[in-house]
C-alpha positions as CSV (number, residue, x, y, z in Angstrom):
1,M,0.0,0.0,0.0
2,G,1.4,3.4,-1.0
3,C,4.6,2.0,-2.6
4,G,3.8,3.1,-6.1
5,K,2.5,-0.1,-7.7
6,S,-0.3,1.6,-9.7
7,T,1.8,4.5,-10.9
8,L,4.7,2.2,-11.9
9,A,2.4,-0.2,-13.6
10,R,1.0,2.6,-15.8
11,K,4.5,3.9,-16.6
12,L,5.9,0.4,-17.3
13,S,2.9,-0.3,-19.5
14,R,3.7,2.6,-21.7
15,R,7.4,1.7,-21.8
16,L,6.8,-2.0,-22.7
17,G,3.7,-1.4,-24.8
18,I,1.5,-3.9,-22.9
19,R,-1.7,-3.3,-20.9
20,A,-1.7,-2.6,-17.2
21,F,-4.4,-3.4,-14.7
22,D,-4.9,-2.3,-11.1
23,T,-6.8,-4.9,-9.1
24,D,-8.5,-2.2,-7.0
25,A,-9.8,-0.4,-10.1
26,E,-10.9,-3.7,-11.7
27,V,-12.8,-4.7,-8.5
28,E,-14.5,-1.3,-8.4
29,R,-15.4,-1.6,-12.1
30,L,-16.8,-5.1,-11.8
31,E,-18.7,-4.4,-8.5
32,G,-19.9,-0.9,-9.3
33,A,-18.7,0.2,-5.8
34,S,-15.6,1.7,-4.3
35,V,-13.1,-0.4,-2.4
36,S,-14.1,1.6,0.7
37,D,-17.8,0.6,0.3
38,I,-16.9,-3.0,-0.4
39,F,-14.9,-3.1,2.8
40,R,-17.6,-1.3,4.8
41,Y,-20.7,-3.3,3.5
42,E,-19.3,-6.6,2.4
43,G,-16.2,-7.0,4.4
44,E,-12.5,-7.5,3.7
45,E,-13.0,-11.2,3.1
46,R,-15.3,-10.5,0.1
47,F,-12.9,-7.9,-1.2
48,R,-10.1,-10.4,-1.2
49,E,-12.2,-12.9,-3.0
50,L,-13.0,-10.3,-5.7
51,E,-9.3,-9.4,-6.0
52,R,-8.4,-13.0,-6.5
53,E,-11.1,-13.4,-9.1
54,V,-9.7,-10.4,-11.0
55,V,-6.2,-11.8,-11.0
56,A,-7.3,-15.3,-12.0
57,R,-9.3,-13.9,-14.9
58,L,-6.4,-11.8,-16.1
59,S,-4.0,-14.7,-15.9
60,E,-6.3,-17.1,-17.7
61,D,-6.6,-15.0,-20.8
62,G,-2.9,-15.5,-21.5
63,V,-2.4,-11.9,-22.8
64,P,0.8,-10.4,-21.4
65,C,0.0,-7.6,-19.0
66,I,1.1,-5.9,-15.8
67,V,-1.0,-6.3,-12.8
68,A,-0.7,-3.9,-9.8
69,T,-2.3,-5.8,-6.9
70,G,-3.7,-4.5,-3.7
71,G,-1.1,-4.7,-0.9
72,G,-3.0,-7.4,1.0
73,L,-3.6,-9.7,-2.0
74,P,-0.3,-11.6,-1.7
75,T,-1.0,-12.4,2.0
76,W,-4.4,-14.2,1.4
77,S,-4.8,-17.9,0.6
78,D,-2.3,-19.2,-1.9
79,N,-2.3,-15.9,-3.9
80,M,1.5,-15.6,-4.1
81,A,1.7,-19.1,-5.7
82,M,-1.0,-18.1,-8.1
83,L,0.8,-14.9,-9.0
84,A,4.1,-16.7,-9.5
85,A,2.4,-19.3,-11.8
86,A,0.9,-16.4,-13.8
87,G,4.1,-14.5,-14.4
88,T,6.9,-12.5,-12.9
89,T,6.3,-11.1,-9.4
90,V,7.9,-7.9,-8.1
91,Y,8.0,-6.6,-4.6
92,L,8.6,-2.8,-4.5
93,R,10.1,-2.6,-1.0
94,R,9.9,0.7,0.8
95,S,10.3,1.8,4.4
96,A,7.3,2.7,6.5
97,R,8.5,6.3,6.8
98,N,8.9,6.5,3.0
99,I,5.4,5.1,2.4
100,A,3.8,7.4,4.9
101,S,5.5,10.4,3.3
102,R,4.1,9.3,-0.1
103,L,0.5,9.1,1.0
104,S,-1.3,12.3,0.6
105,P,-4.4,13.1,2.8
106,H,-6.6,12.2,-0.2
107,G,-4.6,8.9,-0.5
108,R,-5.2,8.1,3.1
109,A,-8.9,9.0,3.0
110,K,-9.6,6.5,0.2
111,R,-7.9,3.6,2.1
112,P,-10.2,2.3,4.7
113,K,-7.5,1.1,7.0
114,L,-5.7,4.5,7.0
115,R,-8.6,6.9,7.4
116,G,-8.1,9.2,10.4
117,L,-4.6,8.2,11.3
118,S,-2.1,11.0,12.3
119,D,1.3,11.1,10.7
120,G,2.9,9.2,13.6
121,E,0.1,6.6,13.7
122,L,0.5,6.1,10.0
123,V,4.2,5.3,10.3
124,D,3.5,2.9,13.2
125,Y,0.7,1.3,11.2
126,M,2.8,0.9,8.1
127,S,5.7,-0.6,10.2
128,R,3.4,-3.2,11.6
129,N,1.8,-3.8,8.3
130,I,5.1,-4.3,6.5
131,A,6.4,-6.6,9.2
132,E,3.3,-8.8,8.9
133,R,3.3,-8.9,5.1
134,E,7.1,-9.2,4.5
135,P,7.2,-13.0,4.6
136,F,4.7,-13.1,1.7
137,Y,6.2,-10.2,-0.2
138,A,9.7,-11.6,0.1
139,R,8.6,-14.6,-2.0
140,A,8.5,-12.3,-5.1
141,M,10.9,-13.2,-7.9
142,L,12.3,-9.7,-7.9
143,V,12.7,-7.6,-4.8
144,I,13.6,-3.9,-5.3
145,D,14.6,-1.6,-2.5
146,C,12.9,1.6,-3.8
147,D,13.5,4.2,-1.1
148,S,16.4,5.8,-2.9
149,L,15.4,5.1,-6.5
150,T,13.4,7.1,-9.1
151,D,10.6,5.5,-11.0
152,D,12.8,5.3,-14.1
153,Q,15.5,3.4,-12.1
154,I,12.9,1.0,-10.7
155,M,11.6,0.4,-14.2
156,D,15.1,-0.2,-15.5
157,R,15.6,-2.9,-12.9
158,I,12.3,-4.6,-13.8
159,V,13.0,-4.5,-17.5
160,A,16.6,-5.8,-17.0
161,Y,15.2,-8.7,-14.9
162,L,12.6,-9.5,-17.5
163,D,15.2,-9.5,-20.2
164,R,17.4,-11.8,-18.2
165,S,14.5,-14.1,-17.5
166,E,13.4,-14.2,-21.1
167,A,16.9,-15.1,-22.1
168,H,16.6,-18.1,-19.8
169,G,13.1,-19.0,-20.8
170,M,11.5,-18.0,-17.5
171,A,9.5,-14.9,-18.5
172,G,5.8,-14.7,-17.4
173,S,2.9,-12.5,-18.4
174,G,1.8,-10.9,-15.2
175,G,3.3,-9.0,-12.4
176,H,3.0,-7.8,-8.8
C-alpha cells in the first residue's frame, strides 16, 4: 500500500507497450462500488475474493499484462503461488516512513485502514503492516529496495530482470 505499484504499472505499461491493470480499479469496475464501500458493506474477506477473481481472470486469458495488486492480495490464501504461476512477481520494498510520506491526505482517505490516522500513527501502522506482510512479499521473484530510486530506475531494474528471465526461458505474463 502506497509504494507506487499503480503508478509504476502505468509507466511500465507505456514503456513496454503492454496493458496494465490495477486490481482495486478492476474490482471497483466489476462491482460498481468503491473499495471503501466493499470493505464497509461486504467486508475484507469479500474484497479479497474479488481481487483473487480479477487476477485469475487476467492470468487465464494469456495476454501479457502488468497487474498492480492491492497490498493485501499476496497475503491471502495461496495468492503468491497463483501470482508466480501467472508471471513475474515484483516486490517494491519501501520503508514505513517513505510510504507514509508518499500518502497524501486524499490517498489516506480512500484507504479504509488508514482513514483518520495521524502522521505518527500512520508510520506505526505501516511498520506493523510491512512486518506482517514481509514474509509473503519476500517470495517475489524480484525484490527492489525503492526508497532511494526514481521510477525510471525501478523500471530499468524490472526490464533488466525480464530481459534476463526471457533469455533463460522464464518470463511470465503478469506482475506484482
